[in-house]
N, C-alpha and C positions, 0 to 999 in steps of 0.2 A: 530661111529665117522664119517661115510660117510654122514649120514643124516644131522648132525651138519655142516659138511663142504659144503653140498649143500645148507642148510639154509643161511650160510655165504655168498656164492656166490650169491644167489638169492637176497641177501640184499645189494650186491654191496661191500662186505667186502673182504679183502684179508686176509689169515691166513698164518703165518710163524712160524718157531720154532727157538729157540735160546737156546744155552747152557750157556749163560751169565746173567741168571736172578737170581742166587743165590739159596740158599736152600728154602727160605720161598715163594718167589713169583712164583706163578703158571702161571700167564699170565697177560696181561694188553691190554687195548683197546687204540689205538692211533687214536682219532676222526680225526684230520686234515689229516691223511694219509690213513684213512678208512681201518686200519690194526688192526688185533688181533695177538699178539705175545704170543706163547705158550712156556713154559719151556720144552724143549726136555729131560731133565734129570728126569722128572716126569713120573710116570707110565701112561699108556694109560687111565686108569680110571680116574686118576687126570686131565689128559689133557682134557678128555671128559667134566668133570664138568667145568673146567676153561673156556672152549670154550663156553659152554652154558651160563655160568655167564657173560663172556665179551660180548656175543651177546645180553645180558640184558642190559649192559651198552650202547651198540650201539642202541638198540631198543628205549630206553628211551631218547637218544640224551645227555647222559652225556659226558662231555668233559674231556680231560685230564689235564685241568687247575687245578693245586694243585694235591693233592693225593686223587683219588677216593676212595680208600680202607680205609680212615678215615672218609668218608662221610657215616653216618650210614644209612641215607634214601636212598641214591644211592645203598649201598650195599644190603639193604633189597629188593629193587626193582629188582636188578640183580639176587639175590638169587631166588625170586618168579618167575622170568622169566626163570631161569634155571630149576627149578623144573617143570615149565609147558612144557618146551622141553623134559625133561628127563622121564616125567610120562604122560602117556594117562589116561584120566578119566575112561575109560572102564576097562583098566589094573588095575588101582588102586582100583576100585570097586570090581573086581573079587578077587584080593589079599587080600582085607579087609574081604570079605565074607569067603574066604578060611581060612585064618590065624588070623582073629580077629583084633582089633583095634590097637594092639602094633605096634609102628614104626619099631622096629627092625625086627619083623616077616614079615611085609609087605616089608620092604627094601630087605630082603632075597629073598623073593618071586619075587620081581620086578628086582632084579639085581642092585640096587642103594645103595648108602650110606644112613644110618639111617637119617642123617641130611637133605637129600633131602626129605624124607617123612615127617620129621617134619615140614619143610617149607611148603610143599604141604598141610598138615592137618591144619596149621596155616590159610592159605589162605581160604580153605574149611570152616573153622569155621567163617571167616570174610565175605565171599561171597559164600555161599553154592550152588547157582545156576549159578554161572559165574566163571568157573575155567580155568584160564590161557590157552586161546586158541592160543598159540604161535607155534604150531606144526600141520602139516597137518594130518588128521585123517588116521589112518592105518599105520603111520610111525612106524619104528622098534624102540623099546626102546633101550636106552644105559645106560650102567652102569658107575659108577664113585666112587672114593674114595677120601677122603679129601676135606673139605668144603671150605677152603679159597683159593681164586683165586690168 
């Protein structure tokens, strides 16, 4: 989580927590306020993913006009950005070599949710030589559960 909070700070974003987001909303990005709000009732793993996902919305300049979570293209881009923040290419390659191509086995090895690995694999199939360089090399991997932000 510290790595993601550092990334947010470096990008000029504030991160705050709220208990008032309900059961389903794990976080949201408020572009005009340069703020990501996370659901403090979620597990730390869910908060990590939500932060990585919302950093994706900020990265791509998505605004909070309307409901971002119903914009499938914006959600796809935010999910791919999150996968790039949560998985390093070298870590992924080592896990795949050790555990084989199954997303669940790779996810267990990397300490992330299977959905993150599936997104990462989807990007690799589309762009095998240019995978998600949104995180500094050598940054510590982070785990998460629950894909919906």
